[in-house]
C-alpha positions as CSV (number, residue, x, y, z in Angstrom):
1,R,60.1,19.0,8.8
2,E,57.6,16.4,8.5
3,K,56.2,16.6,4.7
4,S,52.2,16.6,4.6
5,T,50.4,14.6,1.7
6,V,47.3,16.0,0.4
7,I,44.7,13.4,-0.6
8,K,41.5,14.3,-2.6
9,I,38.5,12.2,-1.7
10,G,34.9,12.4,-3.3
11,S,31.7,10.7,-2.2
12,L,29.3,10.0,-4.3
13,N,25.2,8.4,-4.1
14,C,25.2,8.1,-7.7
15,R,21.6,5.7,-7.8
16,S,22.1,3.4,-10.9
17,L,25.3,4.2,-12.4
18,S,25.5,1.4,-14.6
19,S,21.7,1.7,-15.7
20,S,21.5,1.5,-19.6
21,S,18.6,3.7,-19.6
22,N,20.5,7.2,-18.3
23,I,23.5,6.4,-20.7
24,N,23.5,10.8,-21.5
25,N,23.4,11.0,-17.8
26,R,25.9,9.0,-16.9
27,H,28.7,10.4,-19.5
28,H,27.6,13.9,-18.0
29,L,28.3,12.3,-14.4
30,T,31.3,11.0,-15.4
31,N,33.1,13.5,-17.1
32,F,32.1,15.6,-14.2
33,L,33.9,13.2,-11.6
34,R,36.5,13.1,-13.8
35,S,36.9,17.0,-13.8
36,Q,37.2,16.9,-9.8
37,K,40.8,15.2,-9.8
38,C,39.8,13.1,-6.8
39,D,42.4,11.1,-5.6
40,I,39.9,8.1,-4.3
41,L,36.1,8.5,-4.8
42,T,33.5,6.2,-3.0
43,L,30.5,5.8,-4.8
44,Q,27.2,4.9,-2.8
45,K,24.4,2.2,-4.6
46,P,25.9,2.3,-8.6
47,H,24.1,-1.2,-8.9
48,A,27.0,-2.1,-10.5
49,S,26.3,-5.8,-11.6
50,L,29.8,-8.2,-11.6
51,E,29.9,-7.5,-15.7
52,Y,29.7,-4.2,-15.7
53,Q,32.1,-3.3,-13.2
54,P,34.9,-3.7,-15.8
55,A,33.2,-0.7,-17.7
56,L,32.5,1.4,-14.8
57,S,36.5,1.2,-14.4
58,K,37.3,2.4,-17.4
59,V,35.0,4.9,-17.8
60,L,35.9,6.4,-14.7
61,K,39.8,5.7,-16.1
62,S,40.7,4.6,-12.2
63,H,43.7,2.3,-11.4
64,S,42.4,0.1,-9.2
65,G,38.8,-0.6,-7.8
66,C,36.6,-2.7,-5.3
67,W,33.1,-3.1,-6.9
68,S,30.1,-4.6,-5.3
69,Y,26.3,-3.8,-6.3
70,Y,26.1,-1.5,-3.4
71,C,28.9,0.2,-3.6
72,G,32.7,1.1,-5.2
73,I,35.8,2.4,-4.3
74,V,38.1,3.5,-6.5
75,S,41.4,5.1,-7.0
76,L,41.5,8.1,-9.6
């Protein structure tokens, strides 16, 4: 008998998640994303500059991630 594994994947076009002008929105969005309990999360258009990528990983409490300015894939 084969065992099955369930993996929850989420995808979101977050439109400048790293924008400092939207700190309150970013806080609500990251709390919402964590509450969804996804195993893998893909983010389109986070506009995450190289220096901000570690902060996004920390805020999302990710185990690992792969970031570019245009997209992000994180393991939660």
